[in-house]
C-alpha positions, 0 to 999 in steps of 0.5 A, a space after each residue: 886796857 880791858 880791866 882796871 881799878 885804882 887807889 891812892 895814898 891820902 894827901 899825896 896830891 890832894 886828889 880827894 878830901 878825907 873820908 870816914 874810915 872803913 870798918 876794921 881790918 882783919 886781924 894782924 896779918 903778914 901782908 906788907 904795907 903799901 909804901 906811900 913815901 916811895 909810891 905816892 902817885 895814883 895806883 891802879 890794879 889793872 890788866 895792862 896792854 891786853 895782858 890776862 894777868 893783873 898788875 899793880 901800877 903807879 901812874 906818873 901824873 906828869 908823863 901819863 906813864 904807868 910803872 909796874 910795881 908788881 904782878 898779882 901772878 898768884 890770882 887769875 880771877 876778877 879784881 875790883 874796888 881797890 882802896 887803901 886802908 889806914 891802920 892804927 899805926 899809920 901804915 896803909 894796906 891795899 884792899 880789893 874785891 877778889 872774886 867777890 871777897 874783900 881782901 887785904 893784899 900785897 905782891 905775894 898773897 891775899 888774906 880775905 874776910 870769910 863772908 862774900 861781898 853782897 855786891 861784888 
């Protein structure tokens, strides 16, 4: 693996204690929420097995094997600092730095804040 970043659903395996919520997300968007009921193991955003394309993969904590959930085939630059944001309705949305901008994303596209991150 040449590049990867990760995220996980809260309370899925008591991996981390709760933390303060991040700042408010962008306005309602057509981004699909992450399905924590189905995919509750740690999630990695990574370039897998030397592939130049980033993909989102779920780690099976028993076997150590990554299962691809989807490719980010609509993006060809650097991805960093992936995390899940809990919306007011209890849904979880993946966010990451895409080329230095904080973006909400799913399998099909991303929606970013207008201002670049200071430290990307």
